[in-house]
C-alpha positions as CSV (number, residue, x, y, z in Angstrom):
1,X,-10.9,15.1,93.7
2,X,-11.9,11.6,94.9
3,X,-13.1,11.3,98.5
4,X,-13.9,7.7,98.7
5,X,-14.8,4.4,97.0
6,X,-17.5,2.9,99.2
7,X,-19.9,-0.1,99.1
8,X,-23.2,1.7,98.9
9,X,-24.9,4.9,97.6
10,X,-25.7,5.8,101.3
11,X,-22.0,5.7,102.2
12,X,-21.2,7.8,99.1
13,X,-23.7,10.4,100.4
14,X,-22.0,10.2,103.9
15,X,-18.6,10.7,102.3
16,X,-19.9,13.8,100.6
17,X,-21.6,15.2,103.7
18,X,-18.4,14.6,105.8
19,X,-16.3,16.4,103.2
20,X,-18.7,19.4,103.1
21,X,-18.7,19.5,106.9
22,X,-14.9,19.4,107.1
23,X,-14.4,22.2,104.6
24,X,-17.6,24.3,104.4
25,X,-16.1,27.4,102.8
26,X,-14.2,25.5,100.2
27,X,-17.2,23.3,99.4
28,X,-19.4,26.2,98.4
29,X,-20.4,25.8,94.7
30,X,-18.9,22.3,94.4
31,X,-20.7,19.3,93.1
32,X,-20.9,15.6,93.9
33,X,-20.1,12.9,91.4
34,X,-20.8,9.2,92.2
35,X,-19.6,6.6,89.7
36,X,-20.7,3.0,90.1
37,X,-17.8,0.6,89.3
38,X,-17.5,-3.1,89.3
39,X,-14.2,-4.3,90.9
40,X,-13.1,-7.8,91.9
41,X,-16.6,-9.2,91.7
42,X,-18.1,-6.4,93.8
43,X,-19.6,-3.0,93.3
44,X,-18.1,0.2,94.6
45,X,-19.3,3.8,94.4
46,X,-16.5,6.1,93.6
47,X,-17.3,9.5,95.2
48,X,-15.7,12.7,94.0
49,X,-16.0,16.5,94.6
50,X,-16.3,18.4,91.3
51,X,-16.3,22.0,90.1
52,X,-12.8,23.2,90.9
53,X,-11.3,26.0,88.9
54,X,-8.0,24.3,88.7
55,X,-5.8,21.6,90.2
56,X,-4.5,24.0,92.9
57,X,-8.0,24.6,94.2
58,X,-8.7,20.8,94.3
59,X,-5.4,20.2,96.2
60,X,-6.3,23.0,98.7
61,X,-9.6,21.3,99.4
62,X,-8.0,17.9,99.7
63,X,-5.4,19.3,102.1
64,X,-8.2,20.7,104.3
65,X,-9.9,17.3,104.4
66,X,-6.6,15.5,105.3
67,X,-6.1,18.0,108.1
68,X,-9.5,17.0,109.4
69,X,-8.6,13.3,109.3
70,X,-10.3,12.5,106.0
71,X,-8.8,10.8,103.0
72,X,-8.8,12.1,99.5
73,X,-6.7,12.5,96.4
74,X,-6.7,14.7,93.3
75,X,-7.1,12.8,90.1
């Protein structure tokens, strides 16, 4: 589940910390994945939460984040 595409590794860490704070129970046992991508002449750090048992679990986590005012989507 992607939680952001940000301009620095520090912002990727912040996106992760914000997601964990918004859904602490659902975040237990989950991992963080940061992928560096080149896009339109710039670098982005695509940040995702990993380790879901299935798509329904990822969707539940994303819905919790959205309820807290965060953005996300299940890939």
